[in-house]
mmCIF file as Biopython writes it, N, C-alpha, C and O atoms, coordinates in Angstrom:
data_model
#
loop_
_atom_site.group_PDB
_atom_site.id
_atom_site.type_symbol
_atom_site.label_atom_id
_atom_site.label_alt_id
_atom_site.label_comp_id
_atom_site.label_asym_id
_atom_site.label_entity_id
_atom_site.label_seq_id
_atom_site.pdbx_PDB_ins_code
_atom_site.Cartn_x
_atom_site.Cartn_y
_atom_site.Cartn_z
_atom_site.occupancy
_atom_site.B_iso_or_equiv
_atom_site.auth_seq_id
_atom_site.auth_asym_id
_atom_site.pdbx_PDB_model_num
ATOM 1   N N  . MET A ? 1  ? 107.002 175.320 90.855 1.0 0.0 1  A 1 
ATOM 2   C CA . MET A ? 1  ? 106.614 174.621 89.641 1.0 0.0 1  A 1 
ATOM 3   C C  . MET A ? 1  ? 107.714 174.805 88.596 1.0 0.0 1  A 1 
ATOM 4   O O  . MET A ? 1  ? 108.265 175.898 88.466 1.0 0.0 1  A 1 
ATOM 5   N N  . SER A ? 2  ? 108.035 173.757 87.860 1.0 0.0 2  A 1 
ATOM 6   C CA . SER A ? 2  ? 109.110 173.849 86.874 1.0 0.0 2  A 1 
ATOM 7   C C  . SER A ? 2  ? 108.594 174.463 85.581 1.0 0.0 2  A 1 
ATOM 8   O O  . SER A ? 2  ? 107.394 174.466 85.305 1.0 0.0 2  A 1 
ATOM 9   N N  . GLU A ? 3  ? 109.529 174.979 84.799 1.0 0.0 3  A 1 
ATOM 10  C CA . GLU A ? 3  ? 109.195 175.600 83.533 1.0 0.0 3  A 1 
ATOM 11  C C  . GLU A ? 3  ? 108.927 174.530 82.486 1.0 0.0 3  A 1 
ATOM 12  O O  . GLU A ? 3  ? 109.464 173.427 82.594 1.0 0.0 3  A 1 
ATOM 13  N N  . PRO A ? 4  ? 108.117 174.818 81.480 1.0 0.0 4  A 1 
ATOM 14  C CA . PRO A ? 4  ? 107.927 173.855 80.394 1.0 0.0 4  A 1 
ATOM 15  C C  . PRO A ? 4  ? 109.262 173.541 79.724 1.0 0.0 4  A 1 
ATOM 16  O O  . PRO A ? 4  ? 110.159 174.383 79.695 1.0 0.0 4  A 1 
ATOM 17  N N  . ALA A ? 5  ? 109.389 172.348 79.197 1.0 0.0 5  A 1 
ATOM 18  C CA . ALA A ? 5  ? 110.658 171.882 78.628 1.0 0.0 5  A 1 
ATOM 19  C C  . ALA A ? 5  ? 111.190 172.805 77.536 1.0 0.0 5  A 1 
ATOM 20  O O  . ALA A ? 5  ? 112.403 172.975 77.413 1.0 0.0 5  A 1 
ATOM 21  N N  . ASP A ? 6  ? 110.291 173.411 76.734 1.0 0.0 6  A 1 
ATOM 22  C CA . ASP A ? 6  ? 110.777 174.233 75.637 1.0 0.0 6  A 1 
ATOM 23  C C  . ASP A ? 6  ? 111.267 175.603 76.079 1.0 0.0 6  A 1 
ATOM 24  O O  . ASP A ? 6  ? 111.910 176.300 75.293 1.0 0.0 6  A 1 
ATOM 25  N N  . THR A ? 7  ? 110.981 176.015 77.321 1.0 0.0 7  A 1 
ATOM 26  C CA . THR A ? 7  ? 111.462 177.301 77.799 1.0 0.0 7  A 1 
ATOM 27  C C  . THR A ? 7  ? 112.417 177.175 78.975 1.0 0.0 7  A 1 
ATOM 28  O O  . THR A ? 7  ? 112.905 178.183 79.486 1.0 0.0 7  A 1 
ATOM 29  N N  . ALA A ? 8  ? 112.687 175.964 79.407 1.0 0.0 8  A 1 
ATOM 30  C CA . ALA A ? 8  ? 113.597 175.750 80.536 1.0 0.0 8  A 1 
ATOM 31  C C  . ALA A ? 8  ? 115.004 176.150 80.128 1.0 0.0 8  A 1 
ATOM 32  O O  . ALA A ? 8  ? 115.365 176.018 78.958 1.0 0.0 8  A 1 
ATOM 33  N N  . PRO A ? 9  ? 115.810 176.639 81.073 1.0 0.0 9  A 1 
ATOM 34  C CA . PRO A ? 9  ? 117.175 177.029 80.739 1.0 0.0 9  A 1 
ATOM 35  C C  . PRO A ? 9  ? 117.991 175.836 80.248 1.0 0.0 9  A 1 
ATOM 36  O O  . PRO A ? 9  ? 117.746 174.694 80.638 1.0 0.0 9  A 1 
ATOM 37  N N  . ALA A ? 10 ? 118.953 176.119 79.398 1.0 0.0 10 A 1 
ATOM 38  C CA . ALA A ? 10 ? 119.817 175.066 78.873 1.0 0.0 10 A 1 
ATOM 39  C C  . ALA A ? 10 ? 120.591 174.405 79.998 1.0 0.0 10 A 1 
ATOM 40  O O  . ALA A ? 10 ? 120.998 175.058 80.959 1.0 0.0 10 A 1 
ATOM 41  N N  . VAL A ? 11 ? 120.786 173.113 79.869 1.0 0.0 11 A 1 
ATOM 42  C CA . VAL A ? 11 ? 121.539 172.344 80.857 1.0 0.0 11 A 1 
ATOM 43  C C  . VAL A ? 11 ? 122.850 171.939 80.206 1.0 0.0 11 A 1 
ATOM 44  O O  . VAL A ? 11 ? 122.874 171.493 79.059 1.0 0.0 11 A 1 
ATOM 45  N N  . GLU A ? 12 ? 123.919 172.095 80.934 1.0 0.0 12 A 1 
ATOM 46  C CA . GLU A ? 12 ? 125.229 171.652 80.457 1.0 0.0 12 A 1 
ATOM 47  C C  . GLU A ? 12 ? 125.786 170.647 81.456 1.0 0.0 12 A 1 
ATOM 48  O O  . GLU A ? 12 ? 125.536 170.745 82.657 1.0 0.0 12 A 1 
ATOM 49  N N  . VAL A ? 13 ? 126.536 169.693 80.952 1.0 0.0 13 A 1 
ATOM 50  C CA . VAL A ? 13 ? 127.203 168.707 81.801 1.0 0.0 13 A 1 
ATOM 51  C C  . VAL A ? 13 ? 128.693 168.832 81.550 1.0 0.0 13 A 1 
ATOM 52  O O  . VAL A ? 13 ? 129.148 168.803 80.406 1.0 0.0 13 A 1 
ATOM 53  N N  . ASP A ? 14 ? 129.440 168.971 82.616 1.0 0.0 14 A 1 
ATOM 54  C CA . ASP A ? 14 ? 130.892 169.070 82.519 1.0 0.0 14 A 1 
ATOM 55  C C  . ASP A ? 14 ? 131.418 167.794 81.861 1.0 0.0 14 A 1 
ATOM 56  O O  . ASP A ? 14 ? 131.125 166.702 82.347 1.0 0.0 14 A 1 
ATOM 57  N N  . PRO A ? 15 ? 132.176 167.894 80.782 1.0 0.0 15 A 1 
ATOM 58  C CA . PRO A ? 15 ? 132.694 166.701 80.104 1.0 0.0 15 A 1 
ATOM 59  C C  . PRO A ? 15 ? 133.504 165.791 81.040 1.0 0.0 15 A 1 
ATOM 60  O O  . PRO A ? 15 ? 133.501 164.571 80.874 1.0 0.0 15 A 1 
ATOM 61  N N  . ARG A ? 16 ? 134.193 166.382 82.019 1.0 0.0 16 A 1 
ATOM 62  C CA . ARG A ? 16 ? 134.958 165.560 82.968 1.0 0.0 16 A 1 
ATOM 63  C C  . ARG A ? 16 ? 134.018 164.726 83.837 1.0 0.0 16 A 1 
ATOM 64  O O  . ARG A ? 16 ? 134.326 163.582 84.174 1.0 0.0 16 A 1 
ATOM 65  N N  . LEU A ? 17 ? 132.869 165.306 84.198 1.0 0.0 17 A 1 
ATOM 66  C CA . LEU A ? 17 ? 131.873 164.567 84.978 1.0 0.0 17 A 1 
ATOM 67  C C  . LEU A ? 17 ? 131.309 163.422 84.151 1.0 0.0 17 A 1 
ATOM 68  O O  . LEU A ? 17 ? 131.122 162.317 84.662 1.0 0.0 17 A 1 
ATOM 69  N N  . LEU A ? 18 ? 131.040 163.677 82.894 1.0 0.0 18 A 1 
ATOM 70  C CA . LEU A ? 18 ? 130.506 162.643 82.010 1.0 0.0 18 A 1 
ATOM 71  C C  . LEU A ? 18 ? 131.485 161.483 81.842 1.0 0.0 18 A 1 
ATOM 72  O O  . LEU A ? 18 ? 131.069 160.341 81.642 1.0 0.0 18 A 1 
ATOM 73  N N  . GLU A ? 19 ? 132.775 161.771 81.924 1.0 0.0 19 A 1 
ATOM 74  C CA . GLU A ? 19 ? 133.787 160.718 81.816 1.0 0.0 19 A 1 
ATOM 75  C C  . GLU A ? 19 ? 133.757 159.772 83.005 1.0 0.0 19 A 1 
ATOM 76  O O  . GLU A ? 19 ? 134.066 158.589 82.859 1.0 0.0 19 A 1 
ATOM 77  N N  . ILE A ? 20 ? 133.388 160.277 84.190 1.0 0.0 20 A 1 
ATOM 78  C CA . ILE A ? 20 ? 133.427 159.420 85.382 1.0 0.0 20 A 1 
ATOM 79  C C  . ILE A ? 20 ? 132.070 158.832 85.764 1.0 0.0 20 A 1 
ATOM 80  O O  . ILE A ? 20 ? 132.006 157.823 86.467 1.0 0.0 20 A 1 
ATOM 81  N N  . LEU A ? 21 ? 130.985 159.458 85.303 1.0 0.0 21 A 1 
ATOM 82  C CA . LEU A ? 21 ? 129.657 158.901 85.599 1.0 0.0 21 A 1 
ATOM 83  C C  . LEU A ? 21 ? 129.412 157.659 84.756 1.0 0.0 21 A 1 
ATOM 84  O O  . LEU A ? 21 ? 129.770 157.619 83.579 1.0 0.0 21 A 1 
ATOM 85  N N  . VAL A ? 22 ? 128.807 156.655 85.354 1.0 0.0 22 A 1 
ATOM 86  C CA . VAL A ? 22 ? 128.424 155.448 84.634 1.0 0.0 22 A 1 
ATOM 87  C C  . VAL A ? 22 ? 126.997 155.085 85.012 1.0 0.0 22 A 1 
ATOM 88  O O  . VAL A ? 22 ? 126.478 155.537 86.032 1.0 0.0 22 A 1 
ATOM 89  N N  . CYS A ? 23 ? 126.380 154.277 84.192 1.0 0.0 23 A 1 
ATOM 90  C CA . CYS A ? 23 ? 125.035 153.790 84.469 1.0 0.0 23 A 1 
ATOM 91  C C  . CYS A ? 23 ? 125.069 152.943 85.738 1.0 0.0 23 A 1 
ATOM 92  O O  . CYS A ? 23 ? 125.901 152.042 85.844 1.0 0.0 23 A 1 
ATOM 93  N N  . PRO A ? 24 ? 124.191 153.207 86.699 1.0 0.0 24 A 1 
ATOM 94  C CA . PRO A ? 24 ? 124.192 152.416 87.926 1.0 0.0 24 A 1 
ATOM 95  C C  . PRO A ? 24 ? 123.711 150.978 87.721 1.0 0.0 24 A 1 
ATOM 96  O O  . PRO A ? 24 ? 123.923 150.124 88.582 1.0 0.0 24 A 1 
ATOM 97  N N  . VAL A ? 25 ? 123.072 150.712 86.598 1.0 0.0 25 A 1 
ATOM 98  C CA . VAL A ? 25 ? 122.572 149.361 86.318 1.0 0.0 25 A 1 
ATOM 99  C C  . VAL A ? 25 ? 123.636 148.516 85.629 1.0 0.0 25 A 1 
ATOM 100 O O  . VAL A ? 25 ? 123.921 147.396 86.053 1.0 0.0 25 A 1 
ATOM 101 N N  . THR A ? 26 ? 124.225 149.063 84.561 1.0 0.0 26 A 1 
ATOM 102 C CA . THR A ? 26 ? 125.165 148.287 83.749 1.0 0.0 26 A 1 
ATOM 103 C C  . THR A ? 26 ? 126.625 148.660 83.982 1.0 0.0 26 A 1 
ATOM 104 O O  . THR A ? 26 ? 127.528 147.926 83.579 1.0 0.0 26 A 1 
ATOM 105 N N  . HIS A ? 27 ? 126.856 149.790 84.627 1.0 0.0 27 A 1 
ATOM 106 C CA . HIS A ? 27 ? 128.195 150.350 84.819 1.0 0.0 27 A 1 
ATOM 107 C C  . HIS A ? 27 ? 128.846 150.733 83.495 1.0 0.0 27 A 1 
ATOM 108 O O  . HIS A ? 27 ? 130.067 150.853 83.396 1.0 0.0 27 A 1 
ATOM 109 N N  . GLY A ? 28 ? 128.004 150.922 82.479 1.0 0.0 28 A 1 
ATOM 110 C CA . GLY A ? 28 ? 128.485 151.323 81.162 1.0 0.0 28 A 1 
ATOM 111 C C  . GLY A ? 28 ? 128.470 152.832 81.008 1.0 0.0 28 A 1 
ATOM 112 O O  . GLY A ? 28 ? 128.020 153.546 81.904 1.0 0.0 28 A 1 
ATOM 113 N N  . PRO A ? 29 ? 128.962 153.323 79.872 1.0 0.0 29 A 1 
ATOM 114 C CA . PRO A ? 29 ? 129.054 154.766 79.622 1.0 0.0 29 A 1 
ATOM 115 C C  . PRO A ? 29 ? 127.687 155.406 79.427 1.0 0.0 29 A 1 
ATOM 116 O O  . PRO A ? 29 ? 126.702 154.736 79.117 1.0 0.0 29 A 1 
ATOM 117 N N  . LEU A ? 30 ? 127.655 156.722 79.617 1.0 0.0 30 A 1 
ATOM 118 C CA . LEU A ? 30 ? 126.445 157.507 79.435 1.0 0.0 30 A 1 
ATOM 119 C C  . LEU A ? 30 ? 126.678 158.553 78.356 1.0 0.0 30 A 1 
ATOM 120 O O  . LEU A ? 30 ? 127.798 159.028 78.169 1.0 0.0 30 A 1 
ATOM 121 N N  . GLU A ? 31 ? 125.614 158.906 77.651 1.0 0.0 31 A 1 
ATOM 122 C CA . GLU A ? 31 ? 125.658 159.973 76.657 1.0 0.0 31 A 1 
ATOM 123 C C  . GLU A ? 31 ? 124.761 161.094 77.151 1.0 0.0 31 A 1 
ATOM 124 O O  . GLU A ? 31 ? 123.731 160.837 77.774 1.0 0.0 31 A 1 
ATOM 125 N N  . PHE A ? 32 ? 125.141 162.328 76.880 1.0 0.0 32 A 1 
ATOM 126 C CA . PHE A ? 32 ? 124.354 163.485 77.277 1.0 0.0 32 A 1 
ATOM 127 C C  . PHE A ? 32 ? 123.440 163.901 76.138 1.0 0.0 32 A 1 
ATOM 128 O O  . PHE A ? 32 ? 123.910 164.195 75.039 1.0 0.0 32 A 1 
ATOM 129 N N  . ASP A ? 33 ? 122.140 163.927 76.390 1.0 0.0 33 A 1 
ATOM 130 C CA . ASP A ? 33 ? 121.160 164.421 75.426 1.0 0.0 33 A 1 
ATOM 131 C C  . ASP A ? 33 ? 120.763 165.829 75.880 1.0 0.0 33 A 1 
ATOM 132 O O  . ASP A ? 33 ? 119.940 165.988 76.781 1.0 0.0 33 A 1 
ATOM 133 N N  . ARG A ? 34 ? 121.345 166.830 75.259 1.0 0.0 34 A 1 
ATOM 134 C CA . ARG A ? 34 ? 121.127 168.222 75.650 1.0 0.0 34 A 1 
ATOM 135 C C  . ARG A ? 34 ? 119.668 168.631 75.460 1.0 0.0 34 A 1 
ATOM 136 O O  . ARG A ? 34 ? 119.102 169.312 76.315 1.0 0.0 34 A 1 
ATOM 137 N N  . ALA A ? 35 ? 119.061 168.227 74.363 1.0 0.0 35 A 1 
ATOM 138 C CA . ALA A ? 35 ? 117.683 168.624 74.063 1.0 0.0 35 A 1 
ATOM 139 C C  . ALA A ? 35 ? 116.690 168.097 75.099 1.0 0.0 35 A 1 
ATOM 140 O O  . ALA A ? 35 ? 115.758 168.800 75.489 1.0 0.0 35 A 1 
ATOM 141 N N  . LYS A ? 36 ? 116.896 166.861 75.538 1.0 0.0 36 A 1 
ATOM 142 C CA . LYS A ? 36 ? 115.967 166.257 76.497 1.0 0.0 36 A 1 
ATOM 143 C C  . LYS A ? 36 ? 116.431 166.391 77.938 1.0 0.0 36 A 1 
ATOM 144 O O  . LYS A ? 36 ? 115.718 166.005 78.864 1.0 0.0 36 A 1 
ATOM 145 N N  . ARG A ? 37 ? 117.629 166.940 78.128 1.0 0.0 37 A 1 
ATOM 146 C CA . ARG A ? 37 ? 118.198 167.126 79.468 1.0 0.0 37 A 1 
ATOM 147 C C  . ARG A ? 37 ? 118.255 165.793 80.220 1.0 0.0 37 A 1 
ATOM 148 O O  . ARG A ? 37 ? 117.744 165.657 81.332 1.0 0.0 37 A 1 
ATOM 149 N N  . GLU A ? 38 ? 118.896 164.820 79.574 1.0 0.0 38 A 1 
ATOM 150 C CA . GLU A ? 38 ? 119.000 163.472 80.148 1.0 0.0 38 A 1 
ATOM 151 C C  . GLU A ? 38 ? 120.380 162.887 79.884 1.0 0.0 38 A 1 
ATOM 152 O O  . GLU A ? 38 ? 121.084 163.291 78.958 1.0 0.0 38 A 1 
ATOM 153 N N  . LEU A ? 39 ? 120.744 161.925 80.724 1.0 0.0 39 A 1 
ATOM 154 C CA . LEU A ? 39 ? 121.913 161.096 80.483 1.0 0.0 39 A 1 
ATOM 155 C C  . LEU A ? 39 ? 121.388 159.746 80.021 1.0 0.0 39 A 1 
ATOM 156 O O  . LEU A ? 39 ? 120.553 159.133 80.686 1.0 0.0 39 A 1 
ATOM 157 N N  . ILE A ? 40 ? 121.877 159.294 78.890 1.0 0.0 40 A 1 
ATOM 158 C CA . ILE A ? 40 ? 121.366 158.096 78.239 1.0 0.0 40 A 1 
ATOM 159 C C  . ILE A ? 40 ? 122.308 156.928 78.446 1.0 0.0 40 A 1 
ATOM 160 O O  . ILE A ? 40 ? 123.514 157.038 78.224 1.0 0.0 40 A 1 
ATOM 161 N N  . SER A ? 41 ? 121.740 155.796 78.880 1.0 0.0 41 A 1 
ATOM 162 C CA . SER A ? 41 ? 122.472 154.536 78.942 1.0 0.0 41 A 1 
ATOM 163 C C  . SER A ? 41 ? 121.902 153.641 77.855 1.0 0.0 41 A 1 
ATOM 164 O O  . SER A ? 41 ? 120.822 153.068 78.006 1.0 0.0 41 A 1 
ATOM 165 N N  . ARG A ? 42 ? 122.638 153.527 76.761 1.0 0.0 42 A 1 
ATOM 166 C CA . ARG A ? 42 ? 122.172 152.680 75.649 1.0 0.0 42 A 1 
ATOM 167 C C  . ARG A ? 42 ? 122.105 151.208 76.069 1.0 0.0 42 A 1 
ATOM 168 O O  . ARG A ? 42 ? 121.189 150.489 75.669 1.0 0.0 42 A 1 
ATOM 169 N N  . SER A ? 43 ? 123.070 150.763 76.870 1.0 0.0 43 A 1 
ATOM 170 C CA . SER A ? 43 ? 123.099 149.356 77.260 1.0 0.0 43 A 1 
ATOM 171 C C  . SER A ? 43 ? 121.921 148.972 78.166 1.0 0.0 43 A 1 
ATOM 172 O O  . SER A ? 43 ? 121.423 147.850 78.088 1.0 0.0 43 A 1 
ATOM 173 N N  . ALA A ? 44 ? 121.478 149.894 79.020 1.0 0.0 44 A 1 
ATOM 174 C CA . ALA A ? 44 ? 120.344 149.620 79.909 1.0 0.0 44 A 1 
ATOM 175 C C  . ALA A ? 44 ? 119.023 150.086 79.296 1.0 0.0 44 A 1 
ATOM 176 O O  . ALA A ? 44 ? 117.949 149.785 79.816 1.0 0.0 44 A 1 
ATOM 177 N N  . LYS A ? 45 ? 119.114 150.827 78.178 1.0 0.0 45 A 1 
ATOM 178 C CA . LYS A ? 45 ? 117.936 151.414 77.536 1.0 0.0 45 A 1 
ATOM 179 C C  . LYS A ? 45 ? 117.155 152.298 78.505 1.0 0.0 45 A 1 
ATOM 180 O O  . LYS A ? 45 ? 115.928 152.243 78.588 1.0 0.0 45 A 1 
ATOM 181 N N  . LEU A ? 46 ? 117.933 153.132 79.252 1.0 0.0 46 A 1 
ATOM 182 C CA . LEU A ? 46 ? 117.354 154.043 80.230 1.0 0.0 46 A 1 
ATOM 183 C C  . LEU A ? 46 ? 117.873 155.459 80.006 1.0 0.0 46 A 1 
ATOM 184 O O  . LEU A ? 46 ? 118.985 155.663 79.519 1.0 0.0 46 A 1 
ATOM 185 N N  . ALA A ? 47 ? 117.038 156.435 80.374 1.0 0.0 47 A 1 
ATOM 186 C CA . ALA A ? 47 ? 117.411 157.851 80.312 1.0 0.0 47 A 1 
ATOM 187 C C  . ALA A ? 47 ? 117.241 158.435 81.705 1.0 0.0 47 A 1 
ATOM 188 O O  . ALA A ? 47 ? 116.139 158.456 82.253 1.0 0.0 47 A 1 
ATOM 189 N N  . TYR A ? 48 ? 118.340 158.905 82.267 1.0 0.0 48 A 1 
ATOM 190 C CA . TYR A ? 48 ? 118.331 159.482 83.610 1.0 0.0 48 A 1 
ATOM 191 C C  . TYR A ? 48 ? 118.130 160.993 83.506 1.0 0.0 48 A 1 
ATOM 192 O O  . TYR A ? 48 ? 118.850 161.654 82.758 1.0 0.0 48 A 1 
ATOM 193 N N  . PRO A ? 49 ? 117.171 161.548 84.235 1.0 0.0 49 A 1 
ATOM 194 C CA . PRO A ? 49 ? 116.901 162.985 84.137 1.0 0.0 49 A 1 
ATOM 195 C C  . PRO A ? 49 ? 117.976 163.827 84.814 1.0 0.0 49 A 1 
ATOM 196 O O  . PRO A ? 49 ? 118.693 163.367 85.703 1.0 0.0 49 A 1 
ATOM 197 N N  . ILE A ? 50 ? 118.063 165.063 84.367 1.0 0.0 50 A 1 
ATOM 198 C CA . ILE A ? 50 ? 118.914 166.055 85.020 1.0 0.0 50 A 1 
ATOM 199 C C  . ILE A ? 50 ? 117.966 167.127 85.542 1.0 0.0 50 A 1 
ATOM 200 O O  . ILE A ? 50 ? 117.281 167.790 84.762 1.0 0.0 50 A 1 
ATOM 201 N N  . ARG A ? 51 ? 117.927 167.295 86.849 1.0 0.0 51 A 1 
ATOM 202 C CA . ARG A ? 51 ? 117.029 168.267 87.470 1.0 0.0 51 A 1 
ATOM 203 C C  . ARG A ? 51 ? 117.852 169.322 88.200 1.0 0.0 51 A 1 
ATOM 204 O O  . ARG A ? 51 ? 118.690 168.995 89.040 1.0 0.0 51 A 1 
ATOM 205 N N  . ASP A ? 52 ? 117.610 170.570 87.877 1.0 0.0 52 A 1 
ATOM 206 C CA . ASP A ? 52 ? 118.339 171.685 88.487 1.0 0.0 52 A 1 
ATOM 207 C C  . ASP A ? 52 ? 119.844 171.498 88.378 1.0 0.0 52 A 1 
ATOM 208 O O  . ASP A ? 52 ? 120.594 171.849 89.289 1.0 0.0 52 A 1 
ATOM 209 N N  . GLY A ? 53 ? 120.280 170.937 87.242 1.0 0.0 53 A 1 
ATOM 210 C CA . GLY A ? 53 ? 121.697 170.732 87.000 1.0 0.0 53 A 1 
ATOM 211 C C  . GLY A ? 53 ? 122.298 169.505 87.654 1.0 0.0 53 A 1 
ATOM 212 O O  . GLY A ? 53 ? 123.506 169.283 87.558 1.0 0.0 53 A 1 
ATOM 213 N N  . VAL A ? 54 ? 121.467 168.693 88.326 1.0 0.0 54 A 1 
ATOM 214 C CA . VAL A ? 54 ? 121.957 167.515 89.041 1.0 0.0 54 A 1 
ATOM 215 C C  . VAL A ? 54 ? 121.451 166.241 88.360 1.0 0.0 54 A 1 
ATOM 216 O O  . VAL A ? 54 ? 120.241 166.055 88.232 1.0 0.0 54 A 1 
ATOM 217 N N  . PRO A ? 55 ? 122.359 165.362 87.921 1.0 0.0 55 A 1 
ATOM 218 C CA . PRO A ? 55 ? 121.919 164.087 87.347 1.0 0.0 55 A 1 
ATOM 219 C C  . PRO A ? 55 ? 121.273 163.215 88.431 1.0 0.0 55 A 1 
ATOM 220 O O  . PRO A ? 55 ? 121.847 163.017 89.502 1.0 0.0 55 A 1 
ATOM 221 N N  . ILE A ? 56 ? 120.092 162.705 88.144 1.0 0.0 56 A 1 
ATOM 222 C CA . ILE A ? 56 ? 119.383 161.818 89.069 1.0 0.0 56 A 1 
ATOM 223 C C  . ILE A ? 56 ? 119.672 160.388 88.617 1.0 0.0 56 A 1 
ATOM 224 O O  . ILE A ? 56 ? 119.039 159.872 87.696 1.0 0.0 56 A 1 
ATOM 225 N N  . MET A ? 57 ? 120.630 159.765 89.276 1.0 0.0 57 A 1 
ATOM 226 C CA . MET A ? 57 ? 121.144 158.473 88.830 1.0 0.0 57 A 1 
ATOM 227 C C  . MET A ? 57 ? 120.470 157.302 89.558 1.0 0.0 57 A 1 
ATOM 228 O O  . MET A ? 57 ? 121.138 156.355 89.974 1.0 0.0 57 A 1 
ATOM 229 N N  . LEU A ? 58 ? 119.169 157.375 89.704 1.0 0.0 58 A 1 
ATOM 230 C CA . LEU A ? 58 ? 118.405 156.304 90.339 1.0 0.0 58 A 1 
ATOM 231 C C  . LEU A ? 58 ? 117.598 155.583 89.268 1.0 0.0 58 A 1 
ATOM 232 O O  . LEU A ? 58 ? 116.834 156.218 88.541 1.0 0.0 58 A 1 
ATOM 233 N N  . PRO A ? 59 ? 117.757 154.260 89.159 1.0 0.0 59 A 1 
ATOM 234 C CA . PRO A ? 59 ? 117.017 153.519 88.130 1.0 0.0 59 A 1 
ATOM 235 C C  . PRO A ? 59 ? 115.503 153.739 88.201 1.0 0.0 59 A 1 
ATOM 236 O O  . PRO A ? 59 ? 114.833 153.757 87.168 1.0 0.0 59 A 1 
ATOM 237 N N  . GLU A ? 60 ? 114.968 153.904 89.396 1.0 0.0 60 A 1 
ATOM 238 C CA . GLU A ? 60 ? 113.522 154.099 89.521 1.0 0.0 60 A 1 
ATOM 239 C C  . GLU A ? 60 ? 113.070 155.480 89.035 1.0 0.0 60 A 1 
ATOM 240 O O  . GLU A ? 60 ? 111.877 155.693 88.817 1.0 0.0 60 A 1 
ATOM 241 N N  . GLU A ? 61 ? 114.005 156.418 88.863 1.0 0.0 61 A 1 
ATOM 242 C CA . GLU A ? 61 ? 113.689 157.751 88.339 1.0 0.0 61 A 1 
ATOM 243 C C  . GLU A ? 61 ? 113.910 157.837 86.829 1.0 0.0 61 A 1 
ATOM 244 O O  . GLU A ? 61 ? 113.480 158.801 86.196 1.0 0.0 61 A 1 
ATOM 245 N N  . ALA A ? 62 ? 114.572 156.847 86.253 1.0 0.0 62 A 1 
ATOM 246 C CA . ALA A ? 62 ? 114.884 156.851 84.822 1.0 0.0 62 A 1 
ATOM 247 C C  . ALA A ? 62 ? 113.659 156.454 84.012 1.0 0.0 62 A 1 
ATOM 248 O O  . ALA A ? 62 ? 112.770 155.747 84.488 1.0 0.0 62 A 1 
ATOM 249 N N  . ARG A ? 63 ? 113.643 156.930 82.778 1.0 0.0 63 A 1 
ATOM 250 C CA . ARG A ? 63 ? 112.583 156.483 81.875 1.0 0.0 63 A 1 
ATOM 251 C C  . ARG A ? 63 ? 113.186 155.485 80.893 1.0 0.0 63 A 1 
ATOM 252 O O  . ARG A ? 63 ? 114.362 155.565 80.539 1.0 0.0 63 A 1 
ATOM 253 N N  . GLU A ? 64 ? 112.358 154.552 80.467 1.0 0.0 64 A 1 
ATOM 254 C CA . GLU A ? 64 ? 112.818 153.572 79.497 1.0 0.0 64 A 1 
ATOM 255 C C  . GLU A ? 64 ? 112.853 154.201 78.126 1.0 0.0 64 A 1 
ATOM 256 O O  . GLU A ? 64 ? 111.951 154.951 77.754 1.0 0.0 64 A 1 
ATOM 257 N N  . LEU A ? 65 ? 113.900 153.895 77.368 1.0 0.0 65 A 1 
ATOM 258 C CA . LEU A ? 65 ? 114.022 154.402 76.010 1.0 0.0 65 A 1 
ATOM 259 C C  . LEU A ? 65 ? 113.075 153.640 75.100 1.0 0.0 65 A 1 
ATOM 260 O O  . LEU A ? 65 ? 112.919 152.424 75.216 1.0 0.0 65 A 1 
ATOM 261 N N  . GLY A ? 66 ? 112.448 154.372 74.195 1.0 0.0 66 A 1 
ATOM 262 C CA . GLY A ? 66 ? 111.579 153.755 73.206 1.0 0.0 66 A 1 
ATOM 263 C C  . GLY A ? 66 ? 112.382 153.228 72.029 1.0 0.0 66 A 1 
ATOM 264 O O  . GLY A ? 66 ? 113.590 153.445 71.933 1.0 0.0 66 A 1 
ATOM 265 N N  . GLU A ? 67 ? 111.701 152.541 71.148 1.0 0.0 67 A 1 
ATOM 266 C CA . GLU A ? 67 ? 112.348 152.034 69.934 1.0 0.0 67 A 1 
ATOM 267 C C  . GLU A ? 67 ? 112.913 153.201 69.136 1.0 0.0 67 A 1 
ATOM 268 O O  . GLU A ? 67 ? 112.243 154.215 68.939 1.0 0.0 67 A 1 
ATOM 269 N N  . GLY A ? 68 ? 114.131 153.050 68.687 1.0 0.0 68 A 1 
ATOM 270 C CA . GLY A ? 68 ? 114.769 154.053 67.859 1.0 0.0 68 A 1 
ATOM 271 C C  . GLY A ? 68 ? 115.365 155.237 68.598 1.0 0.0 68 A 1 
ATOM 272 O O  . GLY A ? 68 ? 115.905 156.145 67.966 1.0 0.0 68 A 1 
ATOM 273 N N  . GLU A ? 69 ? 115.281 155.249 69.909 1.0 0.0 69 A 1 
ATOM 274 C CA . GLU A ? 69 ? 115.877 156.355 70.679 1.0 0.0 69 A 1 
ATOM 275 C C  . GLU A ? 69 ? 117.324 156.058 70.961 1.0 0.0 69 A 1 
ATOM 276 O O  . GLU A ? 69 ? 118.006 156.862 71.597 1.0 0.0 69 A 1 
#
């Protein structure tokens, strides 16, 4: 069972990895949201989760961004 989000260990993404990863839907850039442990695609309005330090880059696993996110 995973830990609650507020007590889960901090997740870091190697900046070099972030430079080469792109959104699988739009092929656009991604932003790292440290607090939510997600990679954000503003162009696709999707947030890809990071689980156990591994970005899950599957559109069906992403959550849709809400207004203002």
